[in-house]
C-alpha positions in Angstrom: 26.8 2.3 4.4 24.9 4.8 2.3 24.2 7.5 4.7 23.1 11.1 4.7 26.0 12.7 6.6 25.3 16.3 5.7 21.6 16.4 5.9 19.2 16.2 8.9 17.7 12.7 9.4 14.6 14.2 11.1 13.8 16.3 8.1 14.3 13.4 5.8 11.8 11.5 7.9 9.3 14.3 7.7 9.6 14.5 3.9 9.2 10.8 3.5 6.3 10.6 5.9 4.4 13.6 4.3 4.9 12.0 0.8 3.7 8.6 2.0 0.7 10.2 3.6 -0.5 11.8 0.4 0.1 8.6 -1.6 -2.0 6.6 1.0 -4.6 9.4 1.2 -5.2 9.2 -2.5 -6.0 5.5 -2.3 -9.2 6.2 -0.5 -10.1 9.9 -0.6 -12.0 9.7 -3.9 -14.2 6.7 -2.9 -16.8 8.8 -1.0 -16.8 11.4 -3.7 -17.6 9.0 -6.6 -21.4 9.8 -6.7 -20.6 13.6 -6.9 -18.0 13.0 -9.6 -20.5 10.9 -11.7 -23.0 13.7 -11.5 -20.6 16.5 -12.3 -18.7 15.0 -15.2 -21.3 12.7 -16.6 -19.6 9.4 -16.1 -21.3 6.3 -17.4 -22.1 3.9 -14.5 -19.6 1.2 -15.8 -16.8 3.8 -16.3 -17.0 5.4 -12.9 -15.0 2.6 -11.2 -12.0 3.5 -13.4 -11.5 6.6 -11.3 -10.4 4.2 -8.6 -9.1 1.3 -10.7 -6.7 3.2 -12.9 -4.8 4.6 -9.9 -4.4 1.0 -8.6 -3.4 -0.2 -12.0 -0.5 2.3 -12.7 0.6 2.4 -9.0 0.8 -1.4 -8.7 2.1 -1.9 -12.2 5.1 0.4 -12.0 6.2 -0.1 -8.4 9.0 -2.6 -9.1 10.3 -0.4 -11.9 10.1 2.7 -9.6 12.0 0.9 -6.8 14.8 -0.2 -9.1 15.1 3.2 -10.7 15.6 4.7 -7.2 18.7 2.4 -6.7 20.1 3.3 -10.2 19.3 7.0 -10.5 19.2 8.2 -6.9 16.4 8.2 -4.3 16.1 11.9 -4.0 15.9 12.4 -7.8 13.1 9.8 -8.1 11.4 11.2 -5.0 11.3 14.7 -6.4 10.3 13.5 -9.9 7.5 11.3 -8.6 6.1 14.0 -6.3 6.2 16.5 -9.1 4.3 14.2 -11.4 1.8 13.4 -8.6 1.2 17.0 -7.8 0.8 18.1 -11.5 -1.7 15.3 -12.1 -3.6 16.2 -9.0 -4.0 19.7 -10.3 -5.2 18.4 -13.7 -7.7 16.1 -12.0 -9.1 18.9 -9.9 -9.7 21.0 -13.0 -11.0 18.1 -15.2 -14.0 18.9 -17.3 -14.4 15.5 -19.0 -14.4 11.9 -17.7 -11.3 11.0 -19.7 -9.3 13.9 -18.3 -9.9 12.8 -14.7 -9.1 9.2 -15.6 -5.8 10.3 -17.3 -5.0 12.4 -14.2 -5.6 9.5 -11.9 -3.3 7.3 -14.1 -0.6 9.9 -13.8 -1.0 10.1 -10.0 -0.5 6.3 -9.8 2.7 6.6 -11.9 4.1 9.3 -9.7 3.2 7.4 -6.6 5.0 4.3 -7.9 8.2 6.4 -7.8 7.5 8.2 -4.5 6.6 5.2 -2.3 9.8 3.1 -2.8 12.0 6.2 -2.9 10.6 7.3 0.5 11.1 3.9 2.1 14.6 3.6 0.5 15.6 7.1 1.9 14.7 6.0 5.4 16.5 2.7 5.2 19.7 4.4 3.9 19.5 7.3 6.3 18.8 5.5 9.5 21.1 2.7 10.8 19.5 -0.7 11.0 18.3 -1.3 14.6 16.3 0.8 17.0 17.0 4.0 15.1 15.6 2.7 11.8 12.7 0.9 13.6 11.6 4.2 15.1 11.8 6.0 11.8 9.8 3.3 10.0 7.3 3.3 12.8 6.6 7.0 12.1 6.4 6.3 8.4 4.1 3.3 8.9 1.8 5.3 11.2 1.5 8.1 8.7 0.9 5.6 5.9 -1.9 3.9 7.8 -3.4 7.1 8.9 -3.4 8.5 5.4 -5.6 5.6 4.2 -8.0 6.0 7.1 -8.2 9.8 7.0 -8.8 9.6 3.2 -12.3 8.4 4.0 -12.8 11.3 6.5 -11.4 13.9 4.1 -13.3 12.6 1.1 -16.6 12.8 3.0 -16.1 16.3 4.5 -14.7 17.8 1.3 -17.5 16.3 -0.9 -20.3 17.4 1.4 -19.0 20.9 2.4 -16.8 22.0 -0.4 -16.6 20.2 -3.8 -15.5 16.9 -5.1 -12.7 18.7 -6.9 -11.0 19.3 -3.5 -10.4 15.5 -3.1 -7.8 16.1 -5.9 -6.7 19.7 -5.1 -6.0 18.9 -1.4 -2.9 17.0 -2.5 -1.2 20.2 -3.8 -0.2 21.7 -0.4 0.8 18.3 1.0 3.1 17.7 -2.0 4.5 21.2 -1.7 5.3 20.6 2.0 7.2 17.3 1.2 9.2 19.1 -1.5 10.1 21.9 0.9 11.2 19.5 3.6 13.4 17.4 1.3 15.9 20.1 0.1 16.2 21.4 3.7 17.2 17.9 5.0 19.0 16.3 2.1 22.0 17.8 0.3 22.3 17.4 -3.5 24.4 14.3 -3.2 22.8 12.8 -0.2 20.6 10.3 -2.1 23.1 7.5 -2.9 24.2 6.8 -6.4 25.3 3.2 -7.0 29.0 2.6 -6.7 29.0 1.1 -10.2 26.6 2.5 -12.7 24.4 -0.4 -13.9 21.9 -0.3 -16.7 18.3 -0.6 -16.0 17.0 -4.2 -16.8 14.8 -3.1 -19.7 13.4 -6.6 -20.4 12.6 -7.2 -16.7 11.0 -3.7 -16.5 8.7 -4.5 -19.5 7.8 -8.0 -18.2 7.2 -6.9 -14.6 5.2 -3.9 -15.5 3.0 -5.7 -18.1 2.6 -8.7 -15.8 1.6 -6.9 -12.7 -0.5 -4.4 -14.7 -2.5 -7.2 -16.3 -2.9 -8.9 -12.9 -4.3 -5.7 -11.4 -6.4 -5.1 -14.5 -7.9 -8.6 -14.5 -8.8 -8.4 -10.8 -10.3 -4.9 -10.7 -12.6 -5.7 -13.7 -14.2 -8.6 -11.9 -16.7 -6.1 -10.4 -18.3 -5.9 -13.9 -17.1 -9.0 -15.8 -17.0 -11.6 -13.0 -14.2 -14.0 -12.1 -15.3 -16.7 -14.5 -15.6 -14.6 -17.6 -13.4 -15.4 -20.6 -11.9 -11.9 -20.6 -11.0 -12.2 -16.9 -9.5 -15.7 -17.3 -7.5 -14.6 -20.4 -6.2 -11.5 -18.7 -5.1 -13.4 -15.6 -3.5 -16.2 -17.6 -1.5 -13.6 -19.7 -0.4 -12.0 -16.4 0.7 -15.4 -15.1 2.7 -16.1 -18.2 4.4 -12.7 -18.2 5.3 -13.0 -14.5 6.7 -16.5 -15.1 8.8 -15.3 -17.9 9.9 -12.4 -15.7 11.1 -14.8 -13.0 12.9 -16.9 -15.5 14.7 -13.9 -17.1 15.6 -12.3 -13.8 17.6 -15.4 -12.7 19.8 -15.0 -15.8 20.8 -11.3 -15.9 23.7 -9.7 -14.0 21.7 -6.6 -12.9 18.1 -7.7 -12.5 15.1 -5.5 -11.8 14.3 -7.9 -8.8 17.2 -10.1 -7.5 15.5 -13.4 -6.8 18.0 -14.1 -4.1 16.4 -11.3 -2.1 13.2 -13.5 -1.9 15.2 -16.4 -0.5 15.8 -14.5 2.7 13.2 -15.4 5.3 12.8 -11.9 6.5 12.1 -10.4 3.1 9.9 -13.3 1.8 7.9 -13.7 5.1 7.3 -9.9 5.4 6.0 -9.7 1.8 3.6 -12.6 2.2 2.5 -11.1 5.5 1.9 -7.6 4.2 0.0 -9.1 1.2 -2.4 -10.9 3.6 -2.7 -7.9 6.0 -3.4 -5.5 3.2 -6.2 -7.8 1.9 -7.8 -7.7 5.4 -7.3 -4.0 6.0 -8.6 -2.8 2.6 -11.6 -5.1 3.0 -12.3 -3.6 6.4 -12.4 -0.1 5.1 -14.6 -1.1 2.2 -17.2 -3.1 4.1 -17.4 -1.0 7.2 -17.9 2.2 5.0 -20.7 0.5 3.0 -22.3 -0.8 6.2 -22.5 2.6 7.8 -23.9 4.2 4.6 -26.2 1.5 3.2 -27.3 -0.3 6.3 -27.1 2.3 9.1 -28.1 5.1 6.7 -25.2 7.5 7.7 -24.2 10.4 5.5 -20.9 10.6 3.7 -19.6 13.2 6.2 -20.7 11.2 9.1 -19.1 8.0 7.7 -15.9 9.8 7.2 -15.9 11.2 10.7 -16.6 7.7 12.1 -13.3 6.6 10.7 -11.4 9.0 13.0 -11.2 6.5 15.9 -9.8 4.0 13.4 -7.0 6.4 12.5 -6.2 7.1 16.1 -6.1 3.3 16.9 -3.7 2.8 14.0 -1.4 5.5 15.3 -1.5 4.1 18.8 -0.7 0.6 17.6 2.3 1.8 15.6 3.7 3.7 18.6 3.5 0.6 20.8 4.9 -1.6 18.0 7.8 0.8 17.5 8.8 0.5 21.2 8.5 -3.3 21.2 10.4 -3.7 17.9 13.2 -1.3 19.0 14.5 -3.8 21.5 13.2 -7.1 19.9 12.7 -8.4 16.4 9.6 -7.3 14.3 8.2 -10.8 14.9 7.4 -9.8 18.6 4.9 -7.3 17.4 3.6 -8.9 14.2 2.2 -12.0 15.8 0.0 -10.4 18.5 -0.9 -7.6 16.2 -2.2 -9.9 13.5 -4.2 -11.9 16.0 -5.7 -8.8 17.6 -6.7 -7.4 14.2 -8.3 -10.8 13.4 -10.3 -10.6 16.7 -11.4 -7.1 15.8 -12.6 -8.1 12.4 -14.3 -11.1 13.9 -16.2 -8.6 16.1 -17.0 -6.6 13.0 -18.5 -9.7 11.4 -21.2 -9.7 14.1 -22.8 -6.6 12.6 -26.6 -6.5 12.3 -29.2 -4.5 10.3 -30.5 -2.9 13.5 -27.1 -2.3 15.0 -25.6 0.9 16.4 -22.4 2.8 16.0 -20.9 2.2 19.4 -21.3 -1.6 19.5 -21.0 -2.4 15.8 -18.5 0.1 14.6 -16.6 2.0 17.4 -15.7 -1.0 19.5 -14.4 -3.3 16.8 -12.8 -0.3 15.1 -10.5 0.3 18.1 -9.5 -3.3 18.4 -8.9 -3.8 14.7 -7.0 -0.6 14.2 -4.7 -1.1 17.2 -3.9 -4.6 16.0 -3.4 -3.4 12.4 -1.0 -0.7 13.7 1.0 -3.4 15.5 1.4 -5.1 12.2 2.0 -2.2 9.8 4.8 -0.6 11.9 7.2 -3.5 12.0 6.5 -5.1 8.7 8.4 -2.4 6.8 11.4 -3.0 9.1 11.0 -6.8 8.5 10.9 -6.3 4.7 14.2 -4.4 4.7 16.0 -6.4 7.4 19.3 -7.6 6.0 18.9 -5.7 2.7 22.0 -4.1 1.3 21.8 -0.3 0.9 22.2 -0.4 -2.9 19.1 -2.7 -3.0 16.9 -0.6 -0.7 14.8 0.7 -3.5 14.3 -2.8 -4.8 13.2 -4.0 -1.4 10.9 -1.0 -1.0 9.3 -1.5 -4.4 8.8 -5.2 -3.7 7.1 -4.5 -0.3 4.8 -1.8 -1.8 3.9 -4.1 -4.7 3.0 -6.8 -2.2 0.8 -4.4 -0.2 -0.9 -3.0 -3.3 -1.5 -6.4 -4.9 -2.8 -7.8 -1.6 -5.3 -4.9 -1.1 -6.4 -5.0 -4.7 -6.8 -8.8 -5.1 -8.2 -9.3 -1.6 -10.7 -6.6 -1.9 -11.9 -7.7 -5.3 -12.3 -11.3 -4.2 -14.1 -10.5 -0.9 -16.3 -7.9 -2.6 -17.4 -10.6 -5.1 -18.1 -13.2 -2.4 -20.0 -10.6 -0.3 -22.1 -9.6 -3.4 -23.0 -13.2 -4.2 -23.9 -13.9 -0.6 -26.2 -10.8 -0.5 -27.9 -11.8 -3.7 -29.9 -9.6 -6.1 -32.1 -8.2 -3.2 -30.4 -5.0 -2.0 -32.2 -4.8 1.3 -30.3 -3.7 4.4 -30.6 -7.2 5.8 -29.2 -8.9 2.7 -26.4 -6.3 2.3 -25.5 -6.8 6.0 -25.1 -10.5 5.6 -22.8 -10.1 2.6 -20.6 -7.5 4.5 -20.5 -9.7 7.6 -19.2 -12.6 5.5 -16.6 -10.5 3.9 -15.4 -9.2 7.3 -15.2 -12.7 8.6 -13.0 -13.8 5.7 -10.8 -10.6 6.3 -10.3 -11.8 9.9 -9.1 -15.2 8.5 -6.6 -13.2 6.4 -5.0 -11.8 9.5 -5.0 -15.2 11.2 -3.0 -16.5 8.2 -0.7 -13.5 8.5 0.0 -14.5 12.1 0.8 -18.1 11.0 3.3 -16.7 8.5 4.9 -14.5 11.1 5.3 -17.6 13.4 6.3 -20.1 10.8 8.5 -18.1 8.4 10.1 -15.1 10.1 13.3 -15.9 12.0 13.6 -15.4 15.7 16.8 -13.4 15.2 17.8 -10.6 12.8 19.5 -11.2 9.5 22.8 -10.3 8.0 22.9 -8.1 4.9 21.8 -9.8 1.8 24.3 -9.0 -1.0 25.2 -10.8 -4.2 28.6 -12.6 -4.2 29.4 -11.5 -7.7 27.9 -10.1 -10.8 27.7 -13.5 -12.3 24.0 -14.2 -12.5 24.5 -17.8 -11.5 26.0 -16.7 -8.2 23.7 -13.7 -7.8 21.3 -15.4 -5.4 22.9 -15.1 -1.9 20.2 -14.7 0.7 20.2 -13.0 4.1 20.4 -15.6 6.8 19.6 -15.3 10.5 22.6 -14.3 12.5 
């Protein structure tokens, strides 16, 4: 097994958790600051959304490539490189004077995050032995990951209102520095495993996957201005489908693929990736609609809205703690099913919002239920997605899971936002907006119900054996992990 024998596993966990926190934080921290950014840099209304979209585009598009690069060139090396790029681009974004400079910096942040996220997960799965030890480590990582997304709204509101929008970028610098300090202290120079045999990066697969996923994200995020039925959107999504189809065809015929398709034949890996796709769609939609409800219907300020997400963050952490204890002695399935159903119940409660509602009944109560259930899901899903995965494919599995989460959040949010906007209609009254948000939240609840169905119907009741290829022959390179 690839294991860090000379380093300190606890410090490796700290480095991975801190890095994942800043990656998750950056997914949401700029959202509340967008009006201030538009005023300060003179963004055109239609261009402002690219501050958010370009991060999702480069992050999602390069995740599979980043994950495989971790396996080929070393987890630590890609971790440090990705964090360095992320930190440098955060500095550039914080000092930006023109719109294009900020957009370029956000693109660079997404590129760095695409290396950091799978590297952090791969370091944990190769440092901690599969079983209770790994489950506890992934529970901490998942809690920090979830809290980063929720606290991003809080940090964005407070920094924008009491400091400057620039600090939503500059706040990343001390966090990145902390992760880089932790890593050398806990991991020796050769601790990140190099493959036993040096394989070449699958260049064709890298091009096809990056272009295909990138076009998929691009087509989805532009629906806010172009619509789902526009010729541009249809052409972009069709091109993405063709490229991804060619990617799957090519990957089945190369000896060292970017994504070994046999990995997806394992029920743990396949089920966990479908589940995290659905859960991310529901979670991202909850953040989006509840934030808009508080500001545009209840009339809360940016700082108050950010502060109101603090209970959500605490519920996520509590849920991951409980899930970690449950999963340590049982399979991830034992926490995933009740967690998904509880999150669905919380979102169903959210869907009862009203224009004359209040914080306690319409936000706080459902926030606690939804966040606790989501925590029960997020903690074990990483363990499920890496169960039975060979150490030399840990980066591949990490890139795949992060891609599924990113695509689920991006596609789900774009689809639900469109549905909500059409339901609200052209009249932007609080009552009309409330009806649209309520519908979006109800559909998000259905996403978690589907996630529970996947957990029940697809995930095995017992753990899997390690999934490894039988040989380098591409025709035989499809062995799956099977329940033991």
